C-alpha positions in Angstrom: 8.5 189.0 72.4 8.9 189.9 68.6 5.0 190.9 68.3 5.2 193.1 71.2 8.6 194.5 70.2 7.2 195.0 66.4 4.5 197.0 68.2 6.2 198.9 70.6 8.3 199.7 67.3 5.6 201.3 65.5 4.5 203.2 68.5 7.6 205.0 68.9 7.4 205.8 65.0 4.1 207.1 65.3 4.8 209.4 68.0 8.4 210.6 66.5 7.5 210.0 62.7 4.0 211.0 62.4 4.2 211.7 58.9 5.5 207.9 58.0 3.7 205.3 56.7 4.0 202.0 58.5 2.5 198.7 57.7 2.6 195.9 60.3 2.2 192.2 58.9 1.4 189.6 60.9 3.1 186.1 59.4 1.6 183.3 61.4 2.1 180.6 58.7 5.7 180.9 57.4 4.5 178.8 54.1 2.7 181.6 53.3 5.8 183.7 52.1 6.6 180.7 49.5 4.8 180.9 46.1 1.6 179.1 45.7 3.5 176.7 43.2 5.8 175.9 45.9 3.6 175.1 48.8 -0.2 174.9 48.8 -0.6 177.8 51.6 1.8 179.7 49.7 0.9 183.4 48.3 0.8 184.4 44.6 3.2 186.4 43.3 0.6 189.2 43.0 -0.6 188.4 46.7 2.9 188.8 47.9 3.7 191.8 46.2 0.2 193.7 47.3 1.2 193.0 51.1 4.8 193.5 51.1 5.3 196.1 48.1 7.8 195.6 45.3 10.2 198.6 46.1 9.7 199.4 49.9 11.9 198.5 52.7 10.9 195.3 54.6 11.8 194.6 58.2 11.2 191.5 59.4 11.0 190.4 63.0 11.2 186.7 63.3 11.6 184.4 66.7 13.8 181.9 64.9 17.0 181.7 62.5 16.9 184.8 59.9 18.4 182.5 57.0 14.8 180.7 57.0 13.0 183.7 56.2 15.2 184.6 53.4 15.1 180.9 52.2 11.4 181.2 51.8 11.4 184.7 50.3 14.4 184.7 48.0 12.6 184.7 44.6 10.1 187.5 45.9 10.2 190.5 43.8 11.3 192.8 46.8 13.5 190.3 48.4 16.7 192.9 47.9 14.6 195.3 50.3 14.2 192.6 53.0 15.9 192.8 56.2 15.7 190.2 58.6 16.1 190.3 62.4 15.9 187.0 64.3 17.9 185.0 66.7 21.7 184.9 67.1 22.1 182.8 70.0 23.3 185.6 72.0 23.2 183.7 75.7 20.0 184.2 78.2 19.1 186.8 80.3 15.8 188.8 81.1 13.5 188.4 78.3 13.9 191.9 77.1 17.5 191.8 77.0 17.2 188.8 74.9 16.0 190.4 72.0 18.3 193.6 72.4 21.0 190.8 71.8 19.5 189.8 68.9 19.1 193.5 67.6 15.2 192.8 67.4 14.0 195.0 70.1 11.8 198.1 69.4 15.1 200.2 69.6 16.9 198.2 67.0 13.8 198.0 64.6 13.0 201.8 65.0 16.8 202.2 63.8 16.1 199.7 61.0 13.2 201.8 59.8 15.4 205.1 59.9 18.4 203.6 58.2 16.3 202.1 55.3 13.9 204.7 54.6 15.8 207.2 52.5 13.7 210.3 53.0 14.3 209.9 56.8 17.6 211.3 56.4 19.0 213.9 59.3 15.4 214.5 60.1 15.7 211.3 62.3 19.1 212.1 63.8 17.7 213.0 67.1 15.4 209.9 67.1 18.1 207.8 66.5 20.2 209.3 69.4 17.4 208.8 71.6 17.4 205.1 70.8 20.8 204.7 71.4 20.3 206.6 74.9 17.5 204.2 75.8 20.0 201.0 75.0 22.3 202.3 76.9 20.0 203.1 79.9 18.7 199.6 79.5 22.0 198.1 79.5 22.9 200.1 82.9 19.3 198.7 84.6 20.2 195.2 83.2 23.4 195.5 85.3 22.4 197.0 88.3 18.8 195.5 88.7 18.9 192.4 87.0 15.5 192.6 85.5 14.0 194.7 82.6 13.1 198.4 83.1 9.4 199.0 84.1 9.3 201.1 80.8 9.5 198.4 78.9 7.6 195.5 81.2 4.7 197.8 81.7 4.2 199.1 78.1 0.8 198.8 76.4 -0.5 199.4 72.9 -2.6 202.8 73.0 -1.5 204.0 76.3 -1.8 207.8 76.3 1.7 208.3 78.2 4.7 207.4 76.2 6.6 204.9 78.9 9.4 204.3 76.3 10.8 207.5 77.5 13.4 208.1 80.3 12.1 208.8 83.6 14.5 211.2 84.3 
């Protein structure tokens, strides 16, 4: 789910803020986050900084507890700009509602980008409202139908239509 939500968030960003440069890094082995002096699979500081930058916002969506990512990266150059979204033990429900409850869905991730990239400022205010509206729409749909919205379950990378838009 986190990878799917990250890709959906990037899709929203590309559609609504095409001038914004976004880098997605899929971390398969968490030990690469540590320094190579700490773990054989770890990255050197130079390699870590090349991937994650030394001064840009980092939003890390993780399917476990956020504190683990912070502990693995606390000695890294850009740790101060690292924001981790992860599991908060918010109950059980539909798959998408679970990521919403943990603030790790596409809408929360896009809002995190807007909040952490200073040059977006008020230019992205309309998009933040659109994101809030989608979360309200999601909540109503879950209450009424008990399943995730088709716009969520049918989303595919590279689709020409924007399935994240309300079908009003």
